Kinemage of the C-alpha trace (Angstrom):
@kinemage 1
@onewidth
@group {chain A} dominant
@subgroup {mainchain}
@vectorlist {calphas} color= white
{ca val a 1} P -129.192 -248.143 10.427
{ca thr a 2} L -126.492 -247.207 7.897
{ca asp a 3} L -122.716 -247.025 7.694
{ca arg a 4} L -121.849 -243.366 7.204
{ca phe a 5} L -118.771 -244.012 5.040
{ca ser a 6} L -120.063 -246.584 2.566
{ca arg a 7} L -123.813 -245.870 2.944
{ca phe a 8} L -124.278 -249.612 3.501
{ca leu a 9} L -127.732 -250.242 4.970
{ca leu a 10} L -126.977 -252.531 7.912
{ca gly a 11} L -130.552 -252.966 9.036
{ca cys a 12} L -134.098 -251.853 8.318
{ca gln a 13} L -136.593 -253.348 10.726
{ca ala a 14} L -140.361 -252.821 10.947
{ca leu a 15} L -141.263 -252.210 14.611
{ca ser a 16} L -144.583 -251.423 16.235
{ca ser a 17} L -143.164 -248.502 18.260
{ca thr a 18} L -140.049 -246.427 18.903
{ca ser a 19} L -139.577 -247.854 22.409
{ca val a 20} L -136.184 -248.906 23.737
{ca thr a 21} L -137.505 -252.416 24.418
{ca glu a 22} L -138.126 -252.877 20.691
{ca ala a 23} L -135.077 -251.037 19.378
{ca lys a 24} L -132.406 -252.539 21.656
{ca pro a 25} L -132.733 -256.164 20.379
{ca val a 26} L -132.349 -254.887 16.804
{ca phe a 27} L -129.120 -253.077 17.662
{ca thr a 28} L -127.905 -256.126 19.599
{ca cys a 29} L -128.299 -258.293 16.487
{ca leu a 30} L -126.584 -255.694 14.300
{ca phe a 31} L -123.658 -255.326 16.714
{ca lys a 32} L -123.219 -259.110 16.858
{ca glu a 33} L -123.262 -259.376 13.065
{ca phe a 34} L -121.271 -256.294 12.072
{ca gly a 35} L -119.282 -255.382 15.201
{ca leu a 36} L -119.325 -252.213 17.299
{ca pro a 37} L -118.908 -248.788 15.710
{ca lys a 38} L -116.986 -246.026 17.444
{ca arg a 39} L -119.846 -243.518 17.047
{ca ile a 40} L -123.520 -243.467 16.145
{ca arg a 41} L -125.069 -240.252 14.806
{ca thr a 42} L -128.796 -239.759 15.395
{ca asp a 43} L -131.458 -237.108 15.640
{ca asn a 44} L -132.922 -236.085 19.003
{ca gly a 45} L -136.037 -238.238 18.848
{ca val a 46} L -136.936 -241.336 20.826
{ca pro a 47} L -135.504 -243.838 21.495
{ca phe a 48} L -132.122 -242.183 20.919
{ca ala a 49} L -132.258 -239.011 23.024
{ca thr a 50} L -134.064 -237.356 25.918
{ca asn a 51} L -134.083 -233.951 27.580
{ca thr a 52} L -131.589 -234.940 30.263
{ca leu a 53} L -127.844 -234.651 30.878
{ca gly a 54} L -125.890 -235.488 27.730
{ca arg a 55} L -129.275 -235.978 25.998
{ca leu a 56} L -128.859 -239.641 26.919
{ca ser a 57} L -131.674 -242.169 26.726
{ca gln a 58} L -131.595 -245.714 28.057
{ca leu a 59} L -130.567 -246.832 24.575
{ca ser a 60} L -127.739 -244.343 24.044
{ca ala a 61} L -126.519 -244.868 27.626
{ca trp a 62} L -126.201 -248.555 26.742
{ca trp a 63} L -124.169 -247.557 23.677
{ca val a 64} L -121.784 -245.617 25.921
{ca arg a 65} L -121.416 -248.700 28.132
{ca leu a 66} L -120.400 -250.604 24.978
{ca gly a 67} L -117.770 -247.994 24.099
{ca ile a 68} L -119.883 -246.274 21.434
{ca met a 69} L -120.122 -242.486 21.580
{ca pro a 70} L -123.570 -241.110 20.697
{ca glu a 71} L -123.407 -238.146 18.344
{ca phe a 72} L -126.603 -236.085 18.334
{ca ile a 73} L -127.346 -233.572 15.608
{ca glu a 74} L -128.572 -230.153 16.690
{ca pro a 75} L -132.377 -229.880 17.002
{ca gly a 76} L -133.994 -228.680 13.787
{ca asn a 77} L -130.912 -229.394 11.655
{ca pro a 78} L -131.591 -232.647 9.743
{ca gln a 79} L -128.949 -231.648 7.185
{ca gln a 80} L -126.331 -232.622 9.777
{ca asn a 81} L -127.355 -236.212 9.074
{ca gly a 82} L -128.054 -235.610 5.403
{ca arg a 83} L -126.835 -238.932 4.016
{ca his a 84} L -129.158 -240.860 6.287
{ca glu a 85} L -132.070 -238.523 5.594
{ca arg a 86} L -131.542 -238.986 1.866
{ca met a 87} L -131.696 -242.752 2.270
{ca his a 88} L -134.895 -242.386 4.317
{ca arg a 89} L -136.531 -240.406 1.539
{ca thr a 90} L -135.749 -243.105 -1.015
{ca leu a 91} L -136.778 -245.868 1.403
{ca lys a 92} L -140.167 -244.295 2.074
{ca ala a 93} L -140.826 -243.608 -1.599
{ca glu a 94} L -140.104 -247.186 -2.636
{ca thr a 95} L -141.488 -249.198 0.288
{ca thr a 96} L -144.280 -247.240 1.983
{ca arg a 97} L -146.227 -245.687 -0.913
{ca pro a 98} L -148.400 -247.606 -0.547
{ca pro a 99} L -147.497 -249.473 2.652
{ca ala a 100} L -148.020 -253.205 2.950
{ca asn a 101} L -151.107 -254.583 4.683
{ca thr a 102} L -149.194 -256.415 7.436
{ca ser a 103} L -145.930 -255.930 9.311
{ca arg a 104} L -144.549 -259.151 7.822
{ca ala a 105} L -145.335 -257.992 4.304
{ca gln a 106} L -143.823 -254.598 5.078
{ca gln a 107} L -140.666 -256.266 6.352
{ca arg a 108} L -140.379 -258.213 3.106
{ca lys a 109} L -140.505 -254.915 1.213
{ca phe a 110} L -137.768 -253.519 3.467
{ca asn a 111} L -135.627 -256.621 2.925
{ca arg a 112} L -135.919 -256.377 -0.845
{ca phe a 113} L -135.034 -252.687 -0.724
{ca arg a 114} L -131.992 -253.369 1.470
{ca gln a 115} L -130.737 -256.044 -0.914
{ca glu a 116} L -131.069 -253.775 -3.928
{ca phe a 117} L -129.723 -250.687 -2.137
{ca asn a 118} L -126.591 -252.475 -0.882
{ca phe a 119} L -125.678 -254.894 -3.654
{ca glu a 120} L -127.325 -253.867 -6.900
{ca arg a 121} L -127.816 -250.110 -7.046
{ca pro a 122} L -124.752 -247.982 -7.933
{ca his a 123} L -124.517 -244.701 -6.040
{ca glu a 124} L -123.422 -241.513 -7.725
{ca ala a 125} L -121.746 -240.286 -4.519
{ca leu a 126} L -119.695 -243.515 -4.492
{ca asp a 127} L -118.447 -243.129 -8.088
{ca gln a 128} L -121.174 -245.520 -9.253
{ca gln a 129} L -120.056 -248.254 -6.865
{ca thr a 130} L -122.384 -250.167 -4.586
{ca pro a 131} L -122.285 -249.748 -0.801
{ca ala a 132} L -121.492 -253.458 -0.400
{ca ser a 133} L -118.335 -253.066 -2.471
{ca leu a 134} L -116.958 -250.486 -0.013
{ca tyr a 135} L -118.319 -251.619 3.349
{ca glu a 136} L -116.073 -253.312 5.920
{ca pro a 137} L -117.409 -254.649 9.247
{ca ser a 138} L -116.007 -253.269 12.481
{ca ser a 139} L -113.098 -255.109 14.090
{ca arg a 140} L -114.645 -254.506 17.537
{ca pro a 141} L -116.802 -257.530 18.519
{ca met a 142} L -119.913 -257.310 20.634
{ca pro a 143} L -118.805 -258.428 24.130
{ca asn a 144} L -120.610 -261.178 26.006
{ca lys a 145} L -120.220 -259.152 29.204
{ca ile a 146} L -119.828 -255.384 29.423
{ca pro a 147} L -116.855 -254.403 31.617
{ca pro a 148} L -117.230 -251.561 34.147
{ca phe a 149} L -116.052 -248.075 33.306
{ca glu a 150} L -112.443 -247.259 34.127
{ca tyr a 151} L -111.640 -243.746 35.369
{ca pro a 152} L -108.349 -241.999 36.228
{ca asp a 153} L -107.341 -242.170 39.885
{ca arg a 154} L -107.724 -238.407 40.310
{ca phe a 155} L -111.482 -238.614 39.674
{ca glu a 156} L -114.075 -238.844 42.449
{ca leu a 157} L -116.458 -241.732 41.808
{ca arg a 158} L -120.114 -241.766 42.799
{ca tyr a 159} L -122.682 -244.527 42.373
{ca val a 160} L -125.926 -243.488 40.699
{ca ser a 161} L -128.869 -244.891 42.651
{ca ala a 162} L -132.134 -246.180 41.187
{ca asn a 163} L -133.709 -242.729 41.556
{ca gly a 164} L -130.998 -241.229 39.331
{ca gly a 165} L -129.027 -239.376 41.969
{ca ile a 166} L -125.679 -239.401 43.777
{ca arg a 167} L -124.623 -238.413 47.286
{ca trp a 168} L -122.265 -235.488 47.701
{ca asn a 169} L -121.334 -234.207 51.180
{ca lys a 170} L -124.365 -236.115 52.512
{ca gln a 171} L -126.689 -234.305 50.103
{ca trp a 172} L -128.568 -235.675 47.104
{ca val a 173} L -127.645 -234.474 43.599
{ca asn a 174} L -129.761 -235.381 40.572
{ca val a 175} L -127.928 -236.951 37.612
{ca ser a 176} L -130.214 -239.121 35.453
{ca thr a 177} L -132.050 -242.401 35.832
{ca val a 178} L -130.482 -243.643 32.573
{ca cys a 179} L -127.187 -243.799 34.520
{ca ala a 180} L -128.702 -245.740 37.417
{ca gly a 181} L -126.628 -248.689 38.564
{ca glu a 182} L -123.399 -247.207 37.201
{ca his a 183} L -120.647 -244.983 38.545
{ca val a 184} L -120.127 -241.445 37.323
{ca ala a 185} L -116.823 -239.658 37.824
{ca leu a 186} L -116.180 -236.074 38.856
{ca glu a 187} L -113.042 -234.113 37.983
{ca glu a 188} L -112.430 -230.871 39.857
{ca ile a 189} L -111.580 -228.059 37.453
{ca asp a 190} L -111.954 -225.127 39.877
{ca asp a 191} L -112.843 -224.528 43.495
{ca gly a 192} L -116.195 -226.275 43.951
{ca ile a 193} L -116.676 -226.880 40.211
{ca trp a 194} L -116.461 -230.381 38.760
{ca asn a 195} L -116.821 -231.923 35.327
{ca val a 196} L -119.111 -234.972 35.466
{ca tyr a 197} L -118.424 -238.009 33.256
{ca phe a 198} L -120.390 -241.107 32.378
{ca gly a 199} L -117.547 -243.247 31.076
{ca pro a 200} L -115.848 -241.185 28.339
{ca leu a 201} L -118.911 -238.946 27.895
{ca lys a 202} L -118.991 -235.580 29.654
{ca leu a 203} L -122.476 -235.097 31.066
{ca gly a 204} L -122.125 -231.595 32.452
{ca arg a 205} L -120.607 -229.489 35.207
{ca phe a 206} L -121.399 -229.872 38.894
{ca ile a 207} L -121.634 -226.584 40.831
{ca glu a 208} L -121.245 -227.269 44.548
{ca thr a 209} L -122.789 -223.968 45.659
{ca gln a 210} L -125.944 -224.887 43.725
{ca met a 211} L -125.760 -228.654 44.371
{ca arg a 212} L -126.829 -229.099 40.771
{ca ile a 213} L -125.256 -230.265 37.529
{ca glu a 214} L -125.531 -227.862 34.611
{ca asp a 215} L -125.782 -229.228 31.093
{ca ala a 216} L -123.814 -228.224 27.983
{ca leu a 217} L -126.081 -225.178 27.579
{ca gly a 218} L -125.386 -224.010 31.138
{ca arg a 219} L -128.883 -224.941 32.348
{ca leu a 220} L -129.287 -226.033 35.942
{ca lys a 221} L -132.972 -226.972 35.626
{ca arg a 222} L -134.106 -229.801 33.337
{ca leu a 223} L -136.681 -232.532 33.237
{ca asn a 224} L -135.949 -235.204 35.841
{ca val a 225} L -135.535 -238.181 33.462
């Protein structure tokens, strides 16, 4: 996890998988230590994205609840996150070739790399300054309790049930299970056409005649995630 402006490497943790259950505690610790960013840019892999509305996963939906907007690069375009990819290339070259024999030993290699990368190594793109000399923590603290979303009065609110759907005119409409337990808001933009929001994030457009929500690509059929 890096700061896009200063290139400061906030965290580099050896995990046994890419599951949300392993990644979320790492982000929790980083948010408590460094504060909340306004945006997080990622690729479309797990645990950051899925093939559902807004490309949200359980992890990125949690970010939205914290007031962090997920920013996904387009599939097959790693250059859109080039700074991070460049750091990954250096990280792999210096810490995984060869890899350590145990996860603890590998983590020690990551920790040494992070120390050198942040505090000792000057970066050409930073006018030969270190990331630590430019980095400033966020002024937004990690909250002890996440407040509910607030929506304008003109919006229609619907509660997303455990199966990932809402009720509209007594019919069931699929949204996403990653939004379960929260309210989504619908804003009518035309007769029978509504924009659907999860907090500040626009998920898609609800078409009443179809009783489906289309995504940003205009697709009405997706995986039910």
